[in-house]
C-alpha positions, 0 to 999 in steps of 0.5 A, spaced: 429 520 371 424 526 374 425 523 381 432 522 380 433 529 378 429 532 384 433 528 389 440 531 386 437 538 386 436 536 394 443 533 395 447 539 392 446 544 398 448 538 402 454 536 398 456 544 398 456 542 406 461 536 405 456 530 403 461 525 400 456 520 398 449 518 397 445 511 394 439 511 390 434 506 388 428 507 384 422 504 388 420 499 382 427 496 384 424 494 391 423 487 393 422 487 400 421 492 406 422 489 413 423 494 419 424 500 415 430 496 411 429 495 404 433 490 399 433 491 392 436 487 385 438 492 380 438 488 374 437 493 368 438 501 369 431 504 367 434 511 366 438 514 360 445 514 362 446 521 358 441 524 363 444 521 369 451 524 367 448 531 366 444 531 372 450 528 376 454 534 374 449 539 376 444 541 371 438 541 375 432 546 375 433 552 380 430 552 387 425 557 389 426 559 396 421 562 400 419 561 408 411 563 406 406 558 403 401 564 404 401 571 406 397 577 408 401 583 405 407 580 401 412 574 401 419 574 398 422 569 393 429 567 392 431 563 386 438 559 387 442 555 382 444 549 386 450 547 382 451 549 374 451 557 374 446 560 368 441 565 367 435 564 371 428 566 367 422 566 371 414 568 370 409 570 375 403 568 371 404 560 371 406 560 364 413 556 362 419 561 362 422 562 356 429 566 354 425 572 353 422 571 360 424 576 366 431 575 368 432 573 375 437 579 378 435 578 386 429 577 391 422 578 388 416 581 392 410 577 391 403 581 392 398 577 389 396 570 389 399 566 384 405 561 381 412 563 380 415 558 375 423 558 374 428 555 369 435 555 368 438 557 361 446 555 360 451 557 355 451 551 351 444 552 349 440 547 354 435 549 359 433 546 365 426 543 367 421 548 370 421 549 378 415 552 381 412 555 387 405 557 389 403 563 394 396 565 396 394 571 399 389 571 405 386 574 411 386 572 418 381 567 420 376 569 426 377 566 432 371 562 436 367 565 442 368 559 447 367 558 455 368 553 460 374 550 457 377 545 462 385 543 461 387 537 457 385 534 450 379 529 449 382 522 445 379 516 442 383 510 441 382 505 435 384 498 433 383 494 427 385 487 426 392 485 422 388 483 416 386 490 415 392 494 412 389 501 410 394 506 406 391 512 409 387 514 415 380 511 416 374 515 416 373 516 424 366 517 424 365 510 422 369 507 427 367 505 434 373 507 439 376 502 444 377 507 449 376 514 450 379 519 455 383 526 457 390 526 455 395 532 457 399 532 450 399 528 444 403 522 444 402 515 444 402 513 451 395 511 451 396 506 445 395 498 447 399 495 442 405 497 437 401 496 430 394 497 427 391 502 431 389 510 431 389 515 436 384 522 435 386 528 439 381 534 440 382 540 443 383 548 443 389 552 442 390 559 444 393 564 439 396 570 442 397 575 436 394 575 429 399 572 424 401 567 420 402 560 424 406 554 421 404 547 424 408 541 424 406 533 425 411 528 425 409 521 424 410 514 422 405 512 419 400 517 417 397 524 420 393 530 419 392 536 423 385 540 422 385 547 425 377 550 425 375 544 421 381 546 416 386 541 414 393 545 415 398 539 415 397 533 410 402 527 413 397 521 411 399 515 407 403 509 409 411 512 410 416 512 415 417 517 420 416 524 417 415 531 418 410 535 414 408 542 415 402 547 413 400 554 415 394 558 417 392 565 418 389 566 425 386 572 429 388 572 436 383 568 440 381 560 441 380 555 435 378 548 436 383 543 433 384 535 432 
C-alpha cells in the first residue's frame, strides 16, 4: 500500500497536466521480464480496497519541494497538497507532526542541517502518512593542486562470463581489465559486446566558481559517480535506464572524478 500511495502522489501533478490513465502492478505479481517488458498474473488483490479507494481520491501525503539537498547558507522548502486540500503541519526537528505542530503558511527557510516532516490533516478528522526531506549545511570542498594534465579520460573495460549475474557494480580493485586506454568522453563506444561488461572512467574536472553543483548519471544497469573520492551519485543495482543525481559543494579549481 505504501508503494502505491507514493506512486499516486507522484502521478497527481501529471493528472493536473492531463494524464488520463496509468497501470500499476506490484513487483510480487511479476513473473517474467524480457527485454524490459513484464508479464504478470493478478489473481488476488493484495491491498485493502478501502485504502486504494481513499488513495485514488487523493488522500495522500503532501510533497516537500526544494531544489537543494545541501546548502551553504540557507535553503527554501515548500510543502504542497497534491490533491485533497487540508491543513499541513510540519516539524523541523525530525519528530512526527501533530495537530499542534507548526501550520504551513508559506515557504520555509532552512538554515541548519536537519529533517523536515510534514503531514496533512483533513476536515473529516483523518490524517495522511508523513512526508520527509533532509538537508545538510556544508562548506566548500577544497580543490586539488595538480599539474601536467593531458586531455582525455583514462578508461578500463571489463567483461564477465554470462554465468556471473551481479546485482550491483563489482569491486573493480579485484578485477583485471580486458582493455585500457584514453577516451574523449564517457560513453559505451569502447565496449565489445552488449551485456556482462563494465566501464570505469577516471579523469579530472575543472570547476569555474565556488558553489553547489548537481551531477547526474543515466544508466542501464548501475552506475556510480565519485568526485574527489566522495560518492556523489548512487545509481547502482540492476534496473532499466534511469537517471539519478547528487550534489556536492566545491571551490573553484580541479578535482579528480571516476
